[in-house]
C-alpha positions in Angstrom: 71.5 -20.2 -14.4 68.6 -17.8 -14.3 65.1 -19.2 -14.3 62.3 -17.0 -15.6 58.6 -17.4 -14.6 56.0 -16.3 -17.0 53.2 -14.4 -15.4 50.0 -16.5 -15.0 47.3 -15.8 -17.5 43.9 -17.4 -17.5 43.4 -19.8 -20.3 39.7 -18.7 -20.3 38.6 -16.0 -22.6 38.5 -12.6 -20.9 34.7 -12.3 -21.0 34.2 -15.7 -19.4 36.9 -15.0 -16.8 35.3 -11.7 -15.8 31.9 -13.3 -15.5 33.3 -16.1 -13.4 35.1 -13.7 -11.0 32.0 -11.5 -10.6 29.7 -14.5 -9.8 32.3 -15.7 -7.3 32.1 -12.4 -5.5 28.3 -12.3 -5.7 28.0 -15.8 -4.3 30.3 -14.9 -1.4 28.2 -11.9 -0.5 25.0 -13.9 -0.8 26.4 -16.6 1.5 27.4 -14.0 4.1 23.9 -12.4 3.9 22.4 -15.9 4.4 24.7 -16.6 7.3 23.8 -13.3 9.0 20.1 -14.0 8.4 20.3 -17.4 9.9 22.1 -16.0 13.0 19.5 -13.2 13.3 16.5 -15.5 12.9 18.0 -18.0 15.3 18.6 -15.2 17.8 15.1 -14.0 17.5 13.6 -17.4 18.2 16.0 -17.9 21.1 14.9 -14.5 22.5 11.2 -15.4 22.1 11.8 -18.8 23.8 13.6 -17.2 26.8 10.9 -14.5 26.9 8.2 -17.1 27.3 10.2 -18.7 30.1 11.1 -15.6 32.0 8.1 -13.4 31.3 5.7 -15.4 33.7 8.1 -14.9 36.6 8.5 -11.2 35.9 4.8 -10.8 35.4 4.0 -12.7 38.6 6.3 -10.5 40.6 4.7 -7.4 39.1 1.2 -8.6 39.6 2.0 -9.6 43.2 3.4 -6.1 43.8 0.4 -4.5 42.2 -2.0 -6.6 44.3 -0.3 -5.8 47.6 0.2 -2.1 46.9 -3.0 -1.0 48.7 -2.9 -3.7 51.4 -2.7 -2.6 55.0 0.7 -2.8 56.8 1.1 -4.5 60.1 4.2 -3.4 61.9 5.6 -4.9 65.2 8.1 -2.5 66.7 8.8 -4.9 69.6 10.0 -7.8 67.5 11.1 -5.6 64.6 9.1 -6.8 61.6 6.3 -5.8 59.2 4.1 -7.3 56.5 1.1 -6.4 54.4 -2.2 -8.1 54.3 -5.6 -7.6 52.7 -7.7 -6.2 55.5 -11.0 -6.7 53.5 -10.3 -10.4 53.1 -8.4 -11.5 56.2 -8.9 -10.8 59.9 -5.8 -10.0 62.0 -5.6 -10.9 65.7 -2.8 -11.4 68.2 -2.3 -14.2 70.6 0.8 -14.0 72.9 3.7 -13.4 70.5 1.9 -14.7 67.4 0.0 -12.7 64.7 -2.9 -14.7 63.3 -4.5 -14.1 59.9 -7.8 -15.8 59.2 -10.7 -15.9 56.8 -14.0 -17.7 57.6 -17.5 -18.0 56.3 -20.6 -18.9 58.4 -21.6 -22.5 58.2 -23.8 -25.0 60.0 -22.7 -26.6 63.2 -20.9 -30.0 62.5 -18.4 -32.4 64.0 -14.7 -31.5 63.9 -13.2 -33.4 61.0 -9.9 -33.7 62.8 -11.4 -35.0 66.1 -9.8 -38.5 66.2 -10.7 -39.1 69.8 -14.4 -38.1 69.5 -14.4 -35.7 72.4 -14.0 -32.4 70.6 -16.9 -29.9 70.6 -18.7 -29.3 67.3 -17.4 -26.5 65.2 -19.3 -23.6 63.6 -18.3 -21.8 60.4 -15.6 -22.8 57.9 -12.1 -21.4 58.2 -10.5 -21.6 54.8 -7.4 -19.5 55.6 -5.3 -19.5 58.7 -1.7 -18.4 59.1 0.2 -17.9 62.3 3.3 -15.6 62.1 6.0 -14.8 64.7 9.6 -13.9 64.9 11.5 -16.2 67.3 14.6 -14.7 68.9 16.7 -17.8 68.3 18.8 -19.2 65.4 17.3 -21.7 63.0 18.5 -24.8 64.9 17.2 -23.6 68.3 13.9 -22.6 66.8 13.4 -26.0 65.2 14.3 -27.7 68.5 11.8 -25.5 70.3 9.0 -26.2 67.8 9.5 -29.8 66.8 9.3 -33.1 68.8 12.4 -34.9 70.2 11.9 -37.7 67.7 12.0 -35.2 64.8 15.1 -33.5 66.2 17.0 -36.7 66.8 16.2 -38.1 63.3 16.1 -35.1 61.0 18.4 -32.6 62.7 21.6 -34.6 63.0 24.8 -32.6 63.4 22.7 -29.5 63.5 21.8 -29.8 59.8 18.2 -30.2 58.7 17.9 -33.4 56.6 15.8 -33.0 53.5 13.0 -35.5 52.8 10.9 -34.7 49.7 7.3 -33.7 50.4 8.1 -33.8 54.1 11.1 -31.5 54.7 11.8 -29.3 51.7 13.7 -26.1 50.9 11.2 -23.3 50.4 11.9 -19.8 49.1 9.6 -16.7 48.7 11.3 -13.7 47.1 14.3 -12.9 49.4 13.2 -15.3 52.2 15.0 -18.6 51.9 14.2 -21.4 54.3 12.4 -24.7 54.8 8.9 -26.1 54.8 7.9 -29.1 57.0 4.7 -30.8 56.2 2.8 -32.3 59.2 -0.3 -34.2 58.1 -2.5 -37.0 59.4 -5.6 -38.0 57.3 -5.9 -34.6 55.7 -5.4 -32.8 59.0 -2.3 -30.9 59.8 -0.3 -27.8 58.9 2.7 -26.6 57.0 5.5 -25.1 59.2 7.9 -22.7 57.6 11.3 -21.7 59.0 13.1 -18.7 57.5 16.4 -17.7 59.2 16.6 -13.9 59.3 20.0 -13.6 60.9 22.1 -15.5 63.4 19.7 -14.6 66.2 16.3 -14.4 64.7 14.0 -16.9 62.7 10.7 -16.2 61.1 8.4 -19.1 62.0 5.0 -19.5 60.2 2.3 -22.0 60.5 -0.2 -22.5 57.7 -3.2 -24.7 58.5 -4.6 -27.4 56.2 -8.2 -26.9 55.2 -9.4 -30.4 55.8 -12.8 -29.8 54.3 -11.2 -29.2 51.0 -9.1 -32.4 51.0 -10.3 -35.4 48.9 -10.2 -37.5 52.1 -13.3 -35.6 53.1 -16.3 -37.5 51.4 -18.2 -34.3 50.5 -15.2 -32.0 49.8 -16.7 -30.9 46.5 -19.7 -29.5 48.3 -17.5 -27.5 50.5 -15.5 -26.2 47.5 -18.8 -25.1 45.9 -19.8 -22.9 48.9 -20.1 -19.2 48.1 -17.5 -16.9 49.6 -14.8 -19.5 50.2 -11.1 -19.0 49.3 -10.3 -22.1 47.1 -7.0 -23.9 47.6 -5.2 -22.4 44.6 -6.2 -18.9 45.7 -5.3 -19.7 49.3 -1.8 -20.6 48.4 -1.4 -17.6 46.2 -2.7 -15.3 49.0 -0.3 -16.9 51.4 2.7 -16.4 49.1 1.8 -12.8 48.4 1.5 -12.0 52.1 4.8 -13.6 53.0 6.5 -11.9 50.1 5.8 -8.5 51.8 7.5 -9.5 55.0 10.3 -7.2 56.1 12.6 -7.8 59.1 13.6 -4.4 60.6 17.1 -4.2 61.9 16.2 -1.8 64.7 18.6 1.1 65.2 19.7 1.0 68.7 19.9 4.3 70.6 21.3 4.6 74.0 18.7 5.9 76.3 20.6 5.2 79.5 20.9 9.0 80.2 17.3 9.8 79.3 15.0 11.0 81.9 11.8 9.1 82.9 8.4 10.7 83.4 6.2 8.7 85.7 2.5 9.4 86.1 1.3 7.4 89.1 -2.3 8.6 88.9 -2.7 7.4 85.3 -0.4 4.5 85.7 2.3 4.9 83.0 5.8 6.1 82.4 7.7 7.3 79.4 11.4 8.3 78.7 12.5 11.5 77.1 15.9 13.0 76.0 17.8 14.8 78.8 17.7 18.1 76.9 13.9 18.1 76.9 11.7 20.0 79.3 8.3 18.9 80.6 5.2 21.0 81.0 2.3 19.3 82.7 -0.5 21.3 81.1 -3.2 19.3 82.9 -6.9 19.4 81.9 -7.9 21.8 79.2 -11.3 23.2 78.5 -14.1 21.1 77.0 -13.7 20.2 73.3 -15.6 17.9 71.0 -18.4 17.4 73.5 -16.2 15.6 76.0 -16.6 16.5 79.7 -12.9 16.9 80.1 -10.6 17.2 77.1 -7.3 15.6 77.6 -5.0 15.7 80.5 -1.9 16.8 78.6 1.8 16.6 79.2 4.1 18.4 76.8 7.8 17.5 76.0 10.4 19.4 74.1 13.1 22.0 74.1 12.9 25.5 75.5 10.9 27.0 78.4 7.5 26.4 76.8 7.9 22.9 75.2 5.3 21.9 72.7 7.2 19.6 70.3 5.5 16.4 71.7 2.1 16.2 73.4 0.9 13.2 75.4 -2.9 13.3 75.9 -4.9 11.1 78.2 -8.7 11.3 77.6 -12.0 9.5 78.3 -12.4 6.7 75.8 -15.0 4.4 74.3 -13.1 3.8 71.0 -10.5 1.4 69.8 -7.1 2.7 68.6 -8.1 2.1 65.0 -11.4 4.1 65.5 -9.4 7.0 66.9 -7.1 6.9 63.9 -10.0 6.7 61.5 -11.6 9.9 62.8 -8.4 11.8 62.3 -8.8 14.6 59.7 -5.3 14.3 58.3 -4.8 14.3 54.5 -3.1 11.3 52.8 -3.5 9.5 56.1 -1.4 6.3 56.7 -2.5 4.0 59.6 -0.1 1.3 60.8 -0.8 -1.2 63.6 2.2 -1.4 66.0 3.2 -3.1 69.2 5.5 -1.7 71.9 6.4 -3.5 75.1 3.3 -5.7 74.6 1.1 -2.6 74.1 -0.9 -2.7 71.0 -1.9 0.5 69.1 -1.7 2.3 65.8 0.6 4.9 64.3 -1.0 7.5 62.2 0.8 10.0 59.9 -0.4 12.6 57.4 -0.6 16.2 56.4 -2.8 18.8 58.0 -3.9 22.3 57.1 -3.5 24.8 60.0 -4.9 27.7 58.1 -1.8 29.9 58.1 0.6 27.1 57.3 0.4 23.4 56.4 2.2 20.9 58.5 2.8 17.2 59.2 1.5 15.1 62.1 2.6 11.7 63.6 0.6 10.1 66.4 0.5 6.9 68.4 -2.9 5.8 69.8 -3.4 3.1 72.4 -6.2 2.5 74.9 -6.5 0.9 78.3 -9.7 0.5 80.1 -11.7 3.8 79.9 -8.8 5.9 78.8 -7.1 6.6 75.5 -3.4 7.6 75.3 -2.4 9.7 72.3 1.2 10.7 71.8 1.7 13.3 69.0 4.6 15.0 67.2 3.7 17.7 64.6 5.7 20.3 62.7 5.1 23.0 60.2 6.1 22.9 56.6 8.9 25.4 56.9 12.7 25.1 56.6 13.4 25.3 60.3 11.0 22.5 61.3 11.8 20.3 58.3 15.5 20.5 59.1 15.1 19.1 62.6 12.2 16.7 61.6 14.5 13.6 61.0 16.0 13.7 64.5 12.7 14.5 66.1 11.0 11.6 64.3 13.6 9.3 65.7 12.9 10.7 69.2 9.2 10.1 68.5 9.7 6.4 67.7 12.1 6.0 70.6 9.9 7.7 73.1 6.8 5.7 72.3 9.0 2.5 72.4 9.7 3.3 76.1 6.0 3.9 77.0 4.9 1.4 79.7 1.8 1.0 81.9 2.8 0.7 85.5 -0.5 -0.5 86.9 
């Protein structure tokens, strides 16, 4: 038996059916447009929300970078680190292996607010910013053991892992530095101690002093906060964070100098190493220049029969290393404090105009007693000198790192 199916035909009149079909399509398109609009509007608001959350962090990083761009750089070649600091705001000093940054204002003599025994001398001035920075040549555990009490170590460093205690022992991160902050405080007196492991052998250790006069425990703390020229607590914390954010640990490139020669000057009491291929020319005293009775006693190092690549000058001195650097006539001058073998000085680099040809100069200045010691490497702005400059700059850094006083 064959069954036939009659084709479907709408029972609606053709005009109504056409209208129905058209409206159905239009509604479908409208719904799609509405759905797309909802997604787009929702995405826009989500973007704005995330922008509000993320923008402050980005802006803070940019503003911190902008603020520190013109800060002075302190570089310690001996321990291999550097950081920036605002020279016009903070004073930098060195005590043993610590670098100390402080800011103070003059103030009347008064009792020490942290003198609990009553036998401390009165203090003058108000120190509203004090930070001690040093790199310890130990891992995190051994650094903590060296700095903290036996009680602390036995109770908060079990199994060689630091035990977290909120508001006492906390994780603390600044940019790429990840470490810990320990708060030591008694009646508004004390300090924050920061430990940042740099690698398996070195730890950055920082102490940041409490400003007791600004603590509510001090009866007249509001009067101290109203003093002109102070760094208020919020600004003090921001300044600290910005300084630490510029810290860089320098993985020093080791270069074998076991086959280098040693120049020893017993009369002036110093020695310095130099590559075995170099020659030495003891130029001695030259003629009077710049009004000095005897312009420097000079020793030249370099390759060839008449070496002049590096010049070490010893001259009469009444200036600090920084004053020597400041009087340099170099263009685009960069001055960087450095320390080699416990010897403090400054490195100065820049461009000079020799009349016939421009050139570049790198110098290390240090002083001892009534003498200044200036080690210089300069080269002309030509293809030959520029080609060998990278190697000779390495020699420059390596040679001054071997400079030592022998008496």
